[in-house]
C-alpha positions in Angstrom: 128.1 107.0 172.8 128.2 110.5 171.2 125.3 111.4 168.9 127.8 112.9 166.3 131.2 112.1 164.9 134.1 114.2 163.5 132.7 114.0 159.9 129.3 115.4 161.1 131.1 118.4 162.7 133.2 118.8 159.5 130.1 118.8 157.3 128.8 121.9 159.1 132.1 123.8 159.7 134.6 122.4 157.2 137.5 120.1 157.6 140.1 122.9 157.9 138.2 124.9 160.5 137.5 121.9 162.7 141.1 120.8 162.6 142.3 124.4 163.4 139.8 124.8 166.3 140.6 121.4 167.8 144.4 122.0 167.7 144.7 123.9 171.0 148.5 123.4 171.2 149.0 124.5 167.5 151.2 121.4 167.0 149.1 119.7 164.3 149.2 116.5 166.3 146.4 114.4 164.8 146.0 112.3 167.9 145.5 115.4 170.0 143.1 116.9 167.4 141.1 113.7 167.2 140.9 113.5 171.0 139.7 117.1 171.2 137.0 116.5 168.6 135.9 113.4 170.4 135.7 115.4 173.6 133.6 118.1 171.9 131.1 115.4 170.5 130.9 113.8 173.9 130.3 117.1 175.7 127.8 118.2 173.1 125.9 114.9 173.6 125.9 115.5 177.3 124.6 119.0 176.9 121.9 117.9 174.5 120.8 115.1 177.0 120.8 117.6 179.9 118.7 120.1 177.9 116.2 117.5 176.7 115.8 115.5 179.9 112.3 115.7 181.3 110.8 116.1 177.9 108.9 113.6 175.7 111.9 111.3 175.0 113.8 108.8 177.0 117.2 110.3 177.7 119.9 109.3 176.8 118.7 108.3 173.3 119.4 104.6 172.7 121.7 103.8 169.9 119.6 102.3 167.1 120.0 98.6 166.8 119.3 98.7 163.1 122.6 100.3 162.3 120.9 103.3 160.8 122.2 105.7 163.3 120.6 108.4 165.4 117.9 110.7 164.1 119.6 112.9 161.4 118.4 116.2 163.0 119.7 115.2 166.4 123.1 114.3 164.9 123.2 117.6 163.0 122.4 119.8 165.9 124.7 117.9 168.3 127.5 118.3 165.7 126.7 122.0 165.5 127.1 122.3 169.3 130.4 120.3 169.2 131.7 122.8 166.6 130.7 125.7 168.8 132.5 124.2 171.7 135.7 123.7 169.6 135.5 127.2 168.2 134.9 128.8 171.6 137.8 126.8 173.1 140.2 128.7 170.8 138.9 132.0 171.9 138.4 133.1 168.3 136.3 136.2 167.7 133.3 136.1 165.4 133.7 137.6 162.0 131.8 140.6 161.0 131.5 139.4 157.4 127.8 139.0 156.8 128.3 136.2 154.4 129.8 133.9 157.1 127.4 132.9 159.9 128.6 134.0 163.2 129.1 131.3 165.8 126.2 132.9 167.8 123.9 132.0 164.9 124.8 128.3 165.3 124.1 128.6 169.0 120.7 130.1 168.3 119.9 127.3 165.8 120.7 124.6 168.4 118.5 126.5 171.0 115.6 126.7 168.5 116.0 123.0 167.8 115.8 122.2 171.6 112.8 124.5 172.0 110.9 122.8 169.1 111.4 119.4 170.7 110.6 120.5 174.3 107.3 122.2 173.1 106.3 119.1 171.0 106.5 121.0 167.7 109.2 118.7 166.4 109.3 114.9 166.7 112.5 112.9 166.6 112.7 109.3 165.3 113.7 107.9 168.7 112.0 106.1 171.6 109.5 108.2 173.5 109.7 108.4 177.3 107.6 105.8 179.1 105.8 107.4 182.1 105.2 105.0 185.0 103.9 107.7 187.4 101.1 110.2 187.3 101.8 113.0 184.9 100.2 116.4 184.9 99.1 117.4 181.4 98.8 121.1 180.8 
């Protein structure tokens, strides 16, 4: 299951932008748009898992049984990555307008998030990895 949903991506990039970026055929077919957003959320989840694997957490993250959802920061950064994937799929060039964050700024933010987790400077509200073999501590 993906860590983010359409509404999470729209909260970061806006409803109109996400719909435009997900409409690869420019036909405004809502089923195609929804499928593309689902693909982006799934792909961003896979990318997040691959980048965090081998770190302090059990990957993939388990869906919370309490119904509360995944860690909010994990959801937000996965949604950010999904939006970047949608944007890049369209081949749209970044704006030079300084008041609008460039897509590269979003990528940098996701990378910083991953670095914080991998270095132990950020902790997520998820299950930690159980080590059943000798582990070298640096």
